[in-house]
Gaussian input, Z-matrix of N, CA and C with variables (Angstrom, degrees):
# hf/3-21g

backbone

0 1
 N
 C     1     B1
 C     2     B2     1     A1
 N     3     B3     2     A2     1     D1
 C     4     B4     3     A3     2     D2
 C     5     B5     4     A4     3     D3
 N     6     B6     5     A5     4     D4
 C     7     B7     6     A6     5     D5
 C     8     B8     7     A7     6     D6
 N     9     B9     8     A8     7     D7
 C    10    B10     9     A9     8     D8
 C    11    B11    10    A10     9     D9
 N    12    B12    11    A11    10    D10
 C    13    B13    12    A12    11    D11
 C    14    B14    13    A13    12    D12
 N    15    B15    14    A14    13    D13
 C    16    B16    15    A15    14    D14
 C    17    B17    16    A16    15    D15
 N    18    B18    17    A17    16    D16
 C    19    B19    18    A18    17    D17
 C    20    B20    19    A19    18    D18
 N    21    B21    20    A20    19    D19
 C    22    B22    21    A21    20    D20
 C    23    B23    22    A22    21    D21
 N    24    B24    23    A23    22    D22
 C    25    B25    24    A24    23    D23
 C    26    B26    25    A25    24    D24
 N    27    B27    26    A26    25    D25
 C    28    B28    27    A27    26    D26
 C    29    B29    28    A28    27    D27
 N    30    B30    29    A29    28    D28
 C    31    B31    30    A30    29    D29
 C    32    B32    31    A31    30    D30
 N    33    B33    32    A32    31    D31
 C    34    B34    33    A33    32    D32
 C    35    B35    34    A34    33    D33
 N    36    B36    35    A35    34    D34
 C    37    B37    36    A36    35    D35
 C    38    B38    37    A37    36    D36
 N    39    B39    38    A38    37    D37
 C    40    B40    39    A39    38    D38
 C    41    B41    40    A40    39    D39
 N    42    B42    41    A41    40    D40
 C    43    B43    42    A42    41    D41
 C    44    B44    43    A43    42    D42
 N    45    B45    44    A44    43    D43
 C    46    B46    45    A45    44    D44
 C    47    B47    46    A46    45    D45
 N    48    B48    47    A47    46    D46
 C    49    B49    48    A48    47    D47
 C    50    B50    49    A49    48    D48
 N    51    B51    50    A50    49    D49
 C    52    B52    51    A51    50    D50
 C    53    B53    52    A52    51    D51
 N    54    B54    53    A53    52    D52
 C    55    B55    54    A54    53    D53
 C    56    B56    55    A55    54    D54
 N    57    B57    56    A56    55    D55
 C    58    B58    57    A57    56    D56
 C    59    B59    58    A58    57    D57
 N    60    B60    59    A59    58    D58
 C    61    B61    60    A60    59    D59
 C    62    B62    61    A61    60    D60
 N    63    B63    62    A62    61    D61
 C    64    B64    63    A63    62    D62
 C    65    B65    64    A64    63    D63
 N    66    B66    65    A65    64    D64
 C    67    B67    66    A66    65    D65
 C    68    B68    67    A67    66    D66
 N    69    B69    68    A68    67    D67
 C    70    B70    69    A69    68    D68
 C    71    B71    70    A70    69    D69
 N    72    B72    71    A71    70    D70
 C    73    B73    72    A72    71    D71
 C    74    B74    73    A73    72    D72
 N    75    B75    74    A74    73    D73
 C    76    B76    75    A75    74    D74
 C    77    B77    76    A76    75    D75
 N    78    B78    77    A77    76    D76
 C    79    B79    78    A78    77    D77
 C    80    B80    79    A79    78    D78
 N    81    B81    80    A80    79    D79
 C    82    B82    81    A81    80    D80
 C    83    B83    82    A82    81    D81
 N    84    B84    83    A83    82    D82
 C    85    B85    84    A84    83    D83
 C    86    B86    85    A85    84    D84
 N    87    B87    86    A86    85    D85
 C    88    B88    87    A87    86    D86
 C    89    B89    88    A88    87    D87
 N    90    B90    89    A89    88    D88
 C    91    B91    90    A90    89    D89
 C    92    B92    91    A91    90    D90
 N    93    B93    92    A92    91    D91
 C    94    B94    93    A93    92    D92
 C    95    B95    94    A94    93    D93
 N    96    B96    95    A95    94    D94
 C    97    B97    96    A96    95    D95
 C    98    B98    97    A97    96    D96
 N    99    B99    98    A98    97    D97
 C   100   B100    99    A99    98    D98
 C   101   B101   100   A100    99    D99
 N   102   B102   101   A101   100   D100
 C   103   B103   102   A102   101   D101
 C   104   B104   103   A103   102   D102
 N   105   B105   104   A104   103   D103
 C   106   B106   105   A105   104   D104
 C   107   B107   106   A106   105   D105
 N   108   B108   107   A107   106   D106
 C   109   B109   108   A108   107   D107
 C   110   B110   109   A109   108   D108
 N   111   B111   110   A110   109   D109
 C   112   B112   111   A111   110   D110
 C   113   B113   112   A112   111   D111
 N   114   B114   113   A113   112   D112
 C   115   B115   114   A114   113   D113
 C   116   B116   115   A115   114   D114
 N   117   B117   116   A116   115   D115
 C   118   B118   117   A117   116   D116
 C   119   B119   118   A118   117   D117
 N   120   B120   119   A119   118   D118
 C   121   B121   120   A120   119   D119
 C   122   B122   121   A121   120   D120
 N   123   B123   122   A122   121   D121
 C   124   B124   123   A123   122   D122
 C   125   B125   124   A124   123   D123
 N   126   B126   125   A125   124   D124
 C   127   B127   126   A126   125   D125
 C   128   B128   127   A127   126   D126
 N   129   B129   128   A128   127   D127
 C   130   B130   129   A129   128   D128
 C   131   B131   130   A130   129   D129
 N   132   B132   131   A131   130   D130
 C   133   B133   132   A132   131   D131
 C   134   B134   133   A133   132   D132
 N   135   B135   134   A134   133   D133
 C   136   B136   135   A135   134   D134
 C   137   B137   136   A136   135   D135
 N   138   B138   137   A137   136   D136
 C   139   B139   138   A138   137   D137
 C   140   B140   139   A139   138   D138
 N   141   B141   140   A140   139   D139
 C   142   B142   141   A141   140   D140
 C   143   B143   142   A142   141   D141
 N   144   B144   143   A143   142   D142
 C   145   B145   144   A144   143   D143
 C   146   B146   145   A145   144   D144
 N   147   B147   146   A146   145   D145
 C   148   B148   147   A147   146   D146
 C   149   B149   148   A148   147   D147
 N   150   B150   149   A149   148   D148
 C   151   B151   150   A150   149   D149
 C   152   B152   151   A151   150   D150
 N   153   B153   152   A152   151   D151
 C   154   B154   153   A153   152   D152
 C   155   B155   154   A154   153   D153
 N   156   B156   155   A155   154   D154
 C   157   B157   156   A156   155   D155
 C   158   B158   157   A157   156   D156
 N   159   B159   158   A158   157   D157
 C   160   B160   159   A159   158   D158
 C   161   B161   160   A160   159   D159
 N   162   B162   161   A161   160   D160
 C   163   B163   162   A162   161   D161
 C   164   B164   163   A163   162   D162
 N   165   B165   164   A164   163   D163
 C   166   B166   165   A165   164   D164
 C   167   B167   166   A166   165   D165
 N   168   B168   167   A167   166   D166
 C   169   B169   168   A168   167   D167
 C   170   B170   169   A169   168   D168
 N   171   B171   170   A170   169   D169
 C   172   B172   171   A171   170   D170
 C   173   B173   172   A172   171   D171
 N   174   B174   173   A173   172   D172
 C   175   B175   174   A174   173   D173
 C   176   B176   175   A175   174   D174
 N   177   B177   176   A176   175   D175
 C   178   B178   177   A177   176   D176
 C   179   B179   178   A178   177   D177
 N   180   B180   179   A179   178   D178
 C   181   B181   180   A180   179   D179
 C   182   B182   181   A181   180   D180
 N   183   B183   182   A182   181   D181
 C   184   B184   183   A183   182   D182
 C   185   B185   184   A184   183   D183
 N   186   B186   185   A185   184   D184
 C   187   B187   186   A186   185   D185
 C   188   B188   187   A187   186   D186
 N   189   B189   188   A188   187   D187
 C   190   B190   189   A189   188   D188
 C   191   B191   190   A190   189   D189
 N   192   B192   191   A191   190   D190
 C   193   B193   192   A192   191   D191
 C   194   B194   193   A193   192   D192
 N   195   B195   194   A194   193   D193
 C   196   B196   195   A195   194   D194
 C   197   B197   196   A196   195   D195
 N   198   B198   197   A197   196   D196
 C   199   B199   198   A198   197   D197
 C   200   B200   199   A199   198   D198
 N   201   B201   200   A200   199   D199
 C   202   B202   201   A201   200   D200
 C   203   B203   202   A202   201   D201
 N   204   B204   203   A203   202   D202
 C   205   B205   204   A204   203   D203
 C   206   B206   205   A205   204   D204
 N   207   B207   206   A206   205   D205
 C   208   B208   207   A207   206   D206
 C   209   B209   208   A208   207   D207
 N   210   B210   209   A209   208   D208
 C   211   B211   210   A210   209   D209
 C   212   B212   211   A211   210   D210
 N   213   B213   212   A212   211   D211
 C   214   B214   213   A213   212   D212
 C   215   B215   214   A214   213   D213
 N   216   B216   215   A215   214   D214
 C   217   B217   216   A216   215   D215
 C   218   B218   217   A217   216   D216
 N   219   B219   218   A218   217   D217
 C   220   B220   219   A219   218   D218
 C   221   B221   220   A220   219   D219
 N   222   B222   221   A221   220   D220
 C   223   B223   222   A222   221   D221
 C   224   B224   223   A223   222   D222
 N   225   B225   224   A224   223   D223
 C   226   B226   225   A225   224   D224
 C   227   B227   226   A226   225   D225
 N   228   B228   227   A227   226   D226
 C   229   B229   228   A228   227   D227
 C   230   B230   229   A229   228   D228
 N   231   B231   230   A230   229   D229
 C   232   B232   231   A231   230   D230
 C   233   B233   232   A232   231   D231
 N   234   B234   233   A233   232   D232
 C   235   B235   234   A234   233   D233
 C   236   B236   235   A235   234   D234
 N   237   B237   236   A236   235   D235
 C   238   B238   237   A237   236   D236
 C   239   B239   238   A238   237   D237
 N   240   B240   239   A239   238   D238
 C   241   B241   240   A240   239   D239
 C   242   B242   241   A241   240   D240
 N   243   B243   242   A242   241   D241
 C   244   B244   243   A243   242   D242
 C   245   B245   244   A244   243   D243
 N   246   B246   245   A245   244   D244
 C   247   B247   246   A246   245   D245
 C   248   B248   247   A247   246   D246
 N   249   B249   248   A248   247   D247
 C   250   B250   249   A249   248   D248
 C   251   B251   250   A250   249   D249
 N   252   B252   251   A251   250   D250
 C   253   B253   252   A252   251   D251
 C   254   B254   253   A253   252   D252
 N   255   B255   254   A254   253   D253
 C   256   B256   255   A255   254   D254
 C   257   B257   256   A256   255   D255
 N   258   B258   257   A257   256   D256
 C   259   B259   258   A258   257   D257
 C   260   B260   259   A259   258   D258
 N   261   B261   260   A260   259   D259
 C   262   B262   261   A261   260   D260
 C   263   B263   262   A262   261   D261
 N   264   B264   263   A263   262   D262
 C   265   B265   264   A264   263   D263
 C   266   B266   265   A265   264   D264
 N   267   B267   266   A266   265   D265
 C   268   B268   267   A267   266   D266
 C   269   B269   268   A268   267   D267
 N   270   B270   269   A269   268   D268
 C   271   B271   270   A270   269   D269
 C   272   B272   271   A271   270   D270
 N   273   B273   272   A272   271   D271
 C   274   B274   273   A273   272   D272
 C   275   B275   274   A274   273   D273
 N   276   B276   275   A275   274   D274
 C   277   B277   276   A276   275   D275
 C   278   B278   277   A277   276   D276
 N   279   B279   278   A278   277   D277
 C   280   B280   279   A279   278   D278
 C   281   B281   280   A280   279   D279
 N   282   B282   281   A281   280   D280
 C   283   B283   282   A282   281   D281
 C   284   B284   283   A283   282   D282
 N   285   B285   284   A284   283   D283
 C   286   B286   285   A285   284   D284
 C   287   B287   286   A286   285   D285
 N   288   B288   287   A287   286   D286
 C   289   B289   288   A288   287   D287
 C   290   B290   289   A289   288   D288
 N   291   B291   290   A290   289   D289
 C   292   B292   291   A291   290   D290
 C   293   B293   292   A292   291   D291
 N   294   B294   293   A293   292   D292
 C   295   B295   294   A294   293   D293
 C   296   B296   295   A295   294   D294
 N   297   B297   296   A296   295   D295
 C   298   B298   297   A297   296   D296
 C   299   B299   298   A298   297   D297
 N   300   B300   299   A299   298   D298
 C   301   B301   300   A300   299   D299
 C   302   B302   301   A301   300   D300

   B1=1.4429
   B2=1.5000
   B3=1.3414
   B4=1.4583
   B5=1.5412
   B6=1.3480
   B7=1.4567
   B8=1.4979
   B9=1.3146
   B10=1.4909
   B11=1.4940
   B12=1.2865
   B13=1.4765
   B14=1.5367
   B15=1.3336
   B16=1.4464
   B17=1.5581
   B18=1.3134
   B19=1.4413
   B20=1.5633
   B21=1.3374
   B22=1.4452
   B23=1.5058
   B24=1.3508
   B25=1.4480
   B26=1.4903
   B27=1.3060
   B28=1.4923
   B29=1.5484
   B30=1.3170
   B31=1.4736
   B32=1.4900
   B33=1.3460
   B34=1.4807
   B35=1.5353
   B36=1.3262
   B37=1.4721
   B38=1.5339
   B39=1.3466
   B40=1.4186
   B41=1.5521
   B42=1.3288
   B43=1.4528
   B44=1.5362
   B45=1.3062
   B46=1.4377
   B47=1.4894
   B48=1.3494
   B49=1.5093
   B50=1.5504
   B51=1.2597
   B52=1.5035
   B53=1.5315
   B54=1.3083
   B55=1.4964
   B56=1.4912
   B57=1.3199
   B58=1.4577
   B59=1.5040
   B60=1.2462
   B61=1.5254
   B62=1.5176
   B63=1.3292
   B64=1.4925
   B65=1.4909
   B66=1.3336
   B67=1.4901
   B68=1.5295
   B69=1.3444
   B70=1.4611
   B71=1.5142
   B72=1.3222
   B73=1.4521
   B74=1.5006
   B75=1.2951
   B76=1.4614
   B77=1.5001
   B78=1.3602
   B79=1.4788
   B80=1.5411
   B81=1.3351
   B82=1.4617
   B83=1.5909
   B84=1.2586
   B85=1.4920
   B86=1.5348
   B87=1.3175
   B88=1.4625
   B89=1.5646
   B90=1.3356
   B91=1.4803
   B92=1.5366
   B93=1.3509
   B94=1.4728
   B95=1.5462
   B96=1.3543
   B97=1.4625
   B98=1.5109
   B99=1.2964
   B100=1.4836
   B101=1.5812
   B102=1.3030
   B103=1.4585
   B104=1.5188
   B105=1.2626
   B106=1.4330
   B107=1.5769
   B108=1.3381
   B109=1.5145
   B110=1.4996
   B111=1.2700
   B112=1.4940
   B113=1.5157
   B114=1.2757
   B115=1.4746
   B116=1.5173
   B117=1.3193
   B118=1.4841
   B119=1.5634
   B120=1.2835
   B121=1.4985
   B122=1.4827
   B123=1.3495
   B124=1.4330
   B125=1.5204
   B126=1.2837
   B127=1.4480
   B128=1.5151
   B129=1.2924
   B130=1.5115
   B131=1.5269
   B132=1.2867
   B133=1.4652
   B134=1.5380
   B135=1.2975
   B136=1.4419
   B137=1.5182
   B138=1.3183
   B139=1.4773
   B140=1.5250
   B141=1.2936
   B142=1.4252
   B143=1.5631
   B144=1.3363
   B145=1.4318
   B146=1.5190
   B147=1.2935
   B148=1.5116
   B149=1.5620
   B150=1.3520
   B151=1.4620
   B152=1.5556
   B153=1.2950
   B154=1.5345
   B155=1.5105
   B156=1.3053
   B157=1.4723
   B158=1.5661
   B159=1.3402
   B160=1.4505
   B161=1.5441
   B162=1.3190
   B163=1.5315
   B164=1.5486
   B165=1.2657
   B166=1.4664
   B167=1.5067
   B168=1.3281
   B169=1.4851
   B170=1.5400
   B171=1.3043
   B172=1.5054
   B173=1.4960
   B174=1.3628
   B175=1.4656
   B176=1.4799
   B177=1.3191
   B178=1.4856
   B179=1.5685
   B180=1.3097
   B181=1.4785
   B182=1.5124
   B183=1.2973
   B184=1.4765
   B185=1.5140
   B186=1.3688
   B187=1.4931
   B188=1.5304
   B189=1.2834
   B190=1.4649
   B191=1.5335
   B192=1.3089
   B193=1.5055
   B194=1.5539
   B195=1.2960
   B196=1.4681
   B197=1.5609
   B198=1.3655
   B199=1.4152
   B200=1.5348
   B201=1.3079
   B202=1.4585
   B203=1.5179
   B204=1.3123
   B205=1.4263
   B206=1.5804
   B207=1.2767
   B208=1.4809
   B209=1.5135
   B210=1.3154
   B211=1.4557
   B212=1.5092
   B213=1.3633
   B214=1.4589
   B215=1.5958
   B216=1.3206
   B217=1.4641
   B218=1.5214
   B219=1.3058
   B220=1.4720
   B221=1.5253
   B222=1.3298
   B223=1.4651
   B224=1.4995
   B225=1.3040
   B226=1.4558
   B227=1.5175
   B228=1.2755
   B229=1.4846
   B230=1.5286
   B231=1.3233
   B232=1.4633
   B233=1.4657
   B234=1.3371
   B235=1.4529
   B236=1.5250
   B237=1.3441
   B238=1.4248
   B239=1.5057
   B240=1.3449
   B241=1.4704
   B242=1.4738
   B243=1.3703
   B244=1.4664
   B245=1.5466
   B246=1.3209
   B247=1.4700
   B248=1.5221
   B249=1.3390
   B250=1.4532
   B251=1.5551
   B252=1.3375
   B253=1.4862
   B254=1.5010
   B255=1.2895
   B256=1.4576
   B257=1.5388
   B258=1.3677
   B259=1.4603
   B260=1.5131
   B261=1.3207
   B262=1.4339
   B263=1.5263
   B264=1.3255
   B265=1.5009
   B266=1.5274
   B267=1.3550
   B268=1.4689
   B269=1.4973
   B270=1.3317
   B271=1.4822
   B272=1.5761
   B273=1.3417
   B274=1.4455
   B275=1.5348
   B276=1.3173
   B277=1.4724
   B278=1.4849
   B279=1.3058
   B280=1.4657
   B281=1.5023
   B282=1.3073
   B283=1.4890
   B284=1.5491
   B285=1.2945
   B286=1.4453
   B287=1.4804
   B288=1.2949
   B289=1.5109
   B290=1.4991
   B291=1.3204
   B292=1.4847
   B293=1.5347
   B294=1.2924
   B295=1.5090
   B296=1.4805
   B297=1.3537
   B298=1.4199
   B299=1.4701
   B300=1.3086
   B301=1.4846
   B302=1.4876
   A1=111.69
   A2=116.77
   A3=121.55
   A4=109.34
   A5=116.54
   A6=120.34
   A7=111.87
   A8=116.95
   A9=119.89
   A10=111.21
   A11=118.20
   A12=121.71
   A13=110.42
   A14=117.55
   A15=122.95
   A16=113.61
   A17=113.00
   A18=120.45
   A19=109.34
   A20=117.28
   A21=121.16
   A22=110.46
   A23=117.85
   A24=119.47
   A25=115.24
   A26=113.89
   A27=120.74
   A28=110.55
   A29=117.87
   A30=118.84
   A31=113.60
   A32=116.10
   A33=119.87
   A34=111.18
   A35=118.55
   A36=121.80
   A37=111.64
   A38=116.33
   A39=120.73
   A40=111.08
   A41=116.58
   A42=119.55
   A43=109.21
   A44=119.62
   A45=120.73
   A46=116.34
   A47=114.02
   A48=117.79
   A49=108.45
   A50=118.89
   A51=120.57
   A52=110.80
   A53=116.14
   A54=122.17
   A55=109.80
   A56=119.06
   A57=122.44
   A58=110.87
   A59=117.04
   A60=122.49
   A61=108.29
   A62=118.72
   A63=121.68
   A64=110.75
   A65=116.50
   A66=120.77
   A67=109.14
   A68=116.64
   A69=119.86
   A70=111.61
   A71=117.49
   A72=119.82
   A73=110.86
   A74=119.25
   A75=122.20
   A76=113.42
   A77=119.35
   A78=123.94
   A79=111.23
   A80=117.07
   A81=116.51
   A82=111.24
   A83=119.64
   A84=121.88
   A85=112.42
   A86=118.41
   A87=119.25
   A88=111.10
   A89=115.80
   A90=119.17
   A91=105.80
   A92=117.58
   A93=119.61
   A94=110.26
   A95=114.78
   A96=118.14
   A97=106.39
   A98=116.69
   A99=122.75
   A100=106.95
   A101=115.91
   A102=121.59
   A103=109.38
   A104=117.83
   A105=127.01
   A106=117.19
   A107=114.30
   A108=117.00
   A109=111.92
   A110=118.82
   A111=120.21
   A112=107.75
   A113=116.72
   A114=124.58
   A115=108.28
   A116=116.38
   A117=121.31
   A118=108.57
   A119=114.64
   A120=119.93
   A121=109.46
   A122=118.20
   A123=121.42
   A124=111.66
   A125=118.86
   A126=125.71
   A127=106.34
   A128=115.25
   A129=118.20
   A130=110.12
   A131=114.76
   A132=123.20
   A133=108.98
   A134=115.87
   A135=120.01
   A136=114.48
   A137=115.35
   A138=117.36
   A139=109.36
   A140=121.24
   A141=120.22
   A142=112.13
   A143=115.14
   A144=117.39
   A145=111.66
   A146=120.58
   A147=120.95
   A148=110.41
   A149=117.01
   A150=120.82
   A151=107.47
   A152=116.17
   A153=118.90
   A154=111.80
   A155=115.59
   A156=122.11
   A157=108.38
   A158=118.42
   A159=121.69
   A160=109.55
   A161=116.57
   A162=119.90
   A163=108.78
   A164=118.38
   A165=121.57
   A166=112.06
   A167=116.78
   A168=121.61
   A169=108.23
   A170=116.18
   A171=119.62
   A172=110.43
   A173=119.19
   A174=120.68
   A175=109.91
   A176=119.55
   A177=122.85
   A178=108.93
   A179=116.74
   A180=120.28
   A181=109.76
   A182=119.03
   A183=119.83
   A184=111.83
   A185=114.30
   A186=118.72
   A187=109.03
   A188=118.44
   A189=124.52
   A190=107.47
   A191=118.82
   A192=116.85
   A193=108.17
   A194=119.57
   A195=121.58
   A196=108.94
   A197=115.13
   A198=117.02
   A199=113.76
   A200=115.39
   A201=119.11
   A202=110.12
   A203=118.24
   A204=121.54
   A205=109.85
   A206=114.95
   A207=119.92
   A208=110.47
   A209=117.20
   A210=122.72
   A211=111.06
   A212=115.22
   A213=117.00
   A214=109.02
   A215=118.43
   A216=121.11
   A217=107.50
   A218=117.57
   A219=119.39
   A220=111.92
   A221=117.56
   A222=122.63
   A223=108.49
   A224=119.21
   A225=121.46
   A226=113.21
   A227=116.16
   A228=121.10
   A229=112.01
   A230=117.47
   A231=122.57
   A232=111.56
   A233=116.87
   A234=119.30
   A235=111.85
   A236=119.50
   A237=122.13
   A238=112.69
   A239=116.11
   A240=119.57
   A241=112.95
   A242=117.13
   A243=119.84
   A244=109.89
   A245=117.43
   A246=119.66
   A247=109.61
   A248=115.02
   A249=121.59
   A250=109.77
   A251=116.56
   A252=118.40
   A253=111.84
   A254=119.48
   A255=122.94
   A256=110.40
   A257=115.19
   A258=113.86
   A259=114.20
   A260=116.87
   A261=122.38
   A262=110.79
   A263=113.46
   A264=120.84
   A265=109.09
   A266=117.84
   A267=119.39
   A268=113.38
   A269=117.24
   A270=121.49
   A271=109.45
   A272=114.06
   A273=118.67
   A274=111.48
   A275=116.87
   A276=118.98
   A277=113.58
   A278=116.03
   A279=120.43
   A280=113.11
   A281=117.86
   A282=123.59
   A283=109.50
   A284=118.44
   A285=123.07
   A286=109.80
   A287=120.25
   A288=121.32
   A289=110.05
   A290=121.03
   A291=123.16
   A292=109.43
   A293=117.30
   A294=120.14
   A295=111.10
   A296=123.64
   A297=126.62
   A298=111.64
   A299=118.90
   A300=124.21
   A301=107.33
   D1=-36.19
   D2=178.85
   D3=-66.37
   D4=-41.49
   D5=178.33
   D6=-62.12
   D7=-38.26
   D8=178.21
   D9=-66.67
   D10=-42.27
   D11=176.58
   D12=-61.27
   D13=-43.75
   D14=175.76
   D15=-58.34
   D16=-42.65
   D17=-177.80
   D18=-68.09
   D19=-46.10
   D20=178.16
   D21=-62.51
   D22=-41.19
   D23=176.03
   D24=-59.91
   D25=-43.50
   D26=178.76
   D27=-65.61
   D28=-40.21
   D29=175.90
   D30=-63.48
   D31=-44.15
   D32=177.14
   D33=-63.62
   D34=-40.34
   D35=177.62
   D36=-62.87
   D37=-45.86
   D38=179.94
   D39=-64.51
   D40=-39.40
   D41=179.37
   D42=-67.29
   D43=-39.71
   D44=173.48
   D45=-60.00
   D46=-43.49
   D47=176.62
   D48=-65.60
   D49=-41.48
   D50=-178.82
   D51=-62.94
   D52=-41.06
   D53=177.45
   D54=-64.94
   D55=-39.64
   D56=179.35
   D57=-66.42
   D58=-42.77
   D59=179.19
   D60=-65.84
   D61=-44.29
   D62=177.82
   D63=-62.42
   D64=-40.48
   D65=-179.36
   D66=-67.02
   D67=-40.31
   D68=178.61
   D69=-64.48
   D70=-37.15
   D71=-178.22
   D72=-73.91
   D73=-26.27
   D74=-178.80
   D75=-89.31
   D76=-10.79
   D77=-178.58
   D78=-130.88
   D79=71.38
   D80=-176.97
   D81=-93.21
   D82=3.56
   D83=-178.76
   D84=-60.88
   D85=128.62
   D86=175.80
   D87=-72.22
   D88=133.57
   D89=-178.61
   D90=-135.03
   D91=128.15
   D92=174.29
   D93=-73.56
   D94=147.40
   D95=178.19
   D96=-111.43
   D97=122.68
   D98=-175.05
   D99=-111.91
   D100=110.83
   D101=173.39
   D102=-111.35
   D103=117.14
   D104=-175.62
   D105=16.99
   D106=-68.75
   D107=-175.45
   D108=-110.59
   D109=1.28
   D110=-175.56
   D111=-136.39
   D112=135.98
   D113=175.15
   D114=-114.10
   D115=124.04
   D116=176.33
   D117=-85.65
   D118=154.57
   D119=176.30
   D120=-63.90
   D121=150.93
   D122=178.37
   D123=-59.37
   D124=130.63
   D125=178.53
   D126=-135.46
   D127=172.69
   D128=-179.93
   D129=-62.46
   D130=143.59
   D131=177.31
   D132=-57.63
   D133=-44.85
   D134=178.57
   D135=-60.22
   D136=-36.18
   D137=178.32
   D138=-68.92
   D139=-41.18
   D140=-179.81
   D141=-64.44
   D142=-40.49
   D143=179.73
   D144=-73.11
   D145=-36.65
   D146=176.39
   D147=-65.51
   D148=-38.39
   D149=-178.37
   D150=-69.47
   D151=-39.00
   D152=174.68
   D153=-61.45
   D154=-44.50
   D155=-179.45
   D156=-62.59
   D157=-43.62
   D158=-177.52
   D159=-69.31
   D160=-41.15
   D161=177.59
   D162=-63.61
   D163=-40.57
   D164=178.48
   D165=-63.08
   D166=-40.64
   D167=177.42
   D168=-62.81
   D169=-48.22
   D170=-178.76
   D171=-62.31
   D172=-40.55
   D173=176.64
   D174=-62.77
   D175=-40.15
   D176=179.74
   D177=-63.13
   D178=-42.63
   D179=179.78
   D180=-64.52
   D181=-40.55
   D182=-179.36
   D183=-65.13
   D184=-41.81
   D185=-178.19
   D186=-67.34
   D187=-43.44
   D188=-176.33
   D189=-69.32
   D190=-35.96
   D191=-179.70
   D192=-72.43
   D193=-30.63
   D194=175.37
   D195=-60.54
   D196=-47.11
   D197=-178.74
   D198=-72.38
   D199=-25.54
   D200=176.72
   D201=-72.66
   D202=-39.71
   D203=178.90
   D204=-66.58
   D205=-37.66
   D206=178.45
   D207=-66.27
   D208=-40.32
   D209=178.12
   D210=-65.33
   D211=-42.58
   D212=-177.10
   D213=-69.71
   D214=-33.00
   D215=177.57
   D216=-65.20
   D217=-43.49
   D218=178.98
   D219=-64.66
   D220=-39.30
   D221=177.19
   D222=-62.78
   D223=-45.63
   D224=179.72
   D225=-61.76
   D226=-41.26
   D227=174.25
   D228=-61.51
   D229=-44.36
   D230=177.04
   D231=-60.95
   D232=-40.91
   D233=-179.59
   D234=-68.43
   D235=-36.28
   D236=172.40
   D237=-61.23
   D238=-43.23
   D239=176.74
   D240=-63.17
   D241=-41.39
   D242=178.78
   D243=-64.97
   D244=-39.61
   D245=178.49
   D246=-58.24
   D247=-47.58
   D248=-175.59
   D249=-65.48
   D250=-39.22
   D251=175.94
   D252=-66.29
   D253=-37.67
   D254=178.56
   D255=-65.61
   D256=-42.30
   D257=177.90
   D258=-68.81
   D259=-29.96
   D260=175.34
   D261=-66.00
   D262=-41.49
   D263=-179.80
   D264=-66.29
   D265=-43.59
   D266=175.53
   D267=-59.77
   D268=-40.18
   D269=178.44
   D270=-62.18
   D271=-46.45
   D272=-179.10
   D273=-63.96
   D274=-40.94
   D275=174.30
   D276=-61.75
   D277=-40.41
   D278=176.08
   D279=-60.52
   D280=-43.63
   D281=177.50
   D282=-65.75
   D283=-37.74
   D284=-178.74
   D285=-68.37
   D286=-43.28
   D287=179.30
   D288=-68.17
   D289=-28.61
   D290=179.35
   D291=-71.84
   D292=-37.02
   D293=-178.43
   D294=-79.17
   D295=-24.16
   D296=177.03
   D297=-73.51
   D298=-39.84
   D299=-175.34
   D300=-73.58

């Protein structure tokens, strides 16, 4: 199963790279990028779009990693609470068995 996942991931990655190269070859026109106060030199349209796509992917990874770390911290806290509750339960069961006998 792990090999199949690796194969599918590799195929998707290669298809993405192939599409990026094809897109770059079809869009060689230089286009300046104007951001409010700064204007970048004219570069290939494909370059600007691929850079924007890559930066968006990185931003998505950063945001999702933040949420993942927050979820792991909450899970860790819940596990500590569960362990404490289990030890309290075991203590109460121990006291109950002593009083029954």
